[in-house]
N, C-alpha and C positions, 0 to 999 in steps of 0.2 A: 546806072552807069552815067558818069558825067561826060558830056562832050563840050568842046569849046569851039566857037566860030573863029574864022580867020580874022586875025588882027585883034582879037580880044586879049585884054591884059589879064594874065594869070597871077594871082597873088600867092605869096608863100603859104597862106592859110589854105587856099584851094589845093595847092600841091600836097600839103600835109594831109588834108582830109581825103582827097580823091585819089592820091597816088601812094604816098609813103605809108599812111595808116592801113590801106588795103593791102599793100605789099607785105607789110609787117604781119598783118593778120594771116595772110596766106603762108608765110614762111614759119611763123611762130604763133599759131592761133591761140587766142586767150581761152583758157579752160580752167575750171575749178571743180573738184570733187570733194565733198564733205561727207563725213560719216558720223554716226552716233550709235553707240552700243553700250550694253551693261549699265543701263539707267534705271535699275530697280528702285533706287532711292528717289527717282523723279516720277512718282506715280501720277497718272493723269485720271481725272474723274470721268465717269461714264456719261455718255450722251451729250458731250460738249465738244466743239472744235478746238483742238489744242495745237498751237503753232510749235513746230519742232525746233529744238535748239541743237546746233551742230557743233562738233568738236572742231577746233582749228586744224587745218591740214597738217599732217605729221604728228598729231596728238591723239591721245585716247586709244581705245581698243582697235579702232580702224586706221591707225596711223599709217600702216603700209599700203592701205587702200585709198588714200586721200592725197590731194595735191592742189596747188594753186600756181599755175604757170606764170602769173603776173607778180610773184613775190609777195603776195598777201593782199593786194588791192581789191581782189574780188571777194575776199573772205573776212573782212574786218568786223562785220556784225554777226553775232552768234545765230541769228535766225534767217539769214538771207545770203544770197550770192548775187553780186553786182556785176552788170555788164560794163566793161571798160570802154568799148567802142561800139558804135551802132552797127547793126547787121542782123542776120538770121542766126539764131542760136538753137542748138539741139539741147533739150532738157530731158534728162534721164533720171529716174528715181526708183527707189525700191524701199520697202519698209517691212520690218518684222516687229510684231507687237505680241506681248504676253499678257494674259489676264493676271491681275494681282492675286486673285483667288477664284476658284471655280472655273467656269467656262467663259469663252469669249465668242458669242454667237455671230456678231456682225462688226465689221470694221471697214471704213471707207476713208480714202485719202484724196486731197485736192492740192493742186499747185497753181499759183497765180502770180502775176507781176504787179508790183506796186501796192500790195495790200499787206497790212501789218497784223490785223486781228484774224483769229481763226475763222470766225463766221464770214468775214468779208473775203477771205481767201476762198472759202467754199462757194459763196454765192456767185462769184465772178470767175471761177476756175476755168483755165484753158485746158487743164488736164485733171481728170477725175477718174479714180478706179477703185473697185472693191478689192478686198483682200480675201484670198482663199484659205481654206482650212489646212494647216500643217498638222495640227493636233487639236483637241478640244480646248486647250488653253492658248494656242498660238495661231496667229493669222499672218500671212505674208502676201505681198503683191507688189507690182511694179508697173511702170508706164513710161512713155516718152512722147514728146511732141516737138515740132520745130516752130518757133515763134520769132517774130521781129521784135527787137529791143533797141531802144535808144541808149546812148552812153549814159550811165547812171541809173538806168532801170534796174530793178532787182526782182528776183523770184524767191518765193517762200513756200513752205509746205505745211499743211495742217492735217491732222488725223482725228477721226471721231470713232470711238468704240462703244459698243452697247454695254460694256462692263468696264470697271476701272482697269487701266492697263499701264504698261511701261514698255519702253523700246527693248528690242532683242538683247540677249545676254552676252554677246561678244565672245563666246567660246570659239567660234569659227567664222570664216569669211561669209558663210551662208547666212549668218544671223546678224549681220551688220546692216543697218539702214543707211541709205545714202541719197544725196541730191547732187547732180552734176549739171553744169552749164558749160557748153562748148560752142565757140563761134564757128559757124560753117560757111559763112559768106555774106 
């Protein structure tokens, strides 16, 4: 929280940063939820960290389960969500993966800020979770964390499976993978 001393000159930039941006964030918090489903054609190899590619909000099988409250500025890149203002953000994610063939014994997910490669997302992850068994061919899991982000910081998600896999099949909302970033203060 910014405080000013008596007689201090307050610039328009100070007012924007410390008053109007915060007020706008409270009234219309920046938030973005991206989904990915029905990606059987995008098979991922076993035992390597793969960065997930997300559909644009309002597109793909998860169209009705996705949004960008900033009109698209948070979701320009297919692999990330960008924070438009500094602050604390709640990151929520879930993933559903299917084995290309046979069983899928092990799957783990990682989310991190400012990392582009799957291995670097994993090594420095602020959120990491294993996926539980939905069936012998399918794993699902989810997690959340609250993290500080500067304006322009981004979050990305990577998945590693012990067998070749693809993201959920998109037949229902329960099988849609997602990544959400929401400003909370």
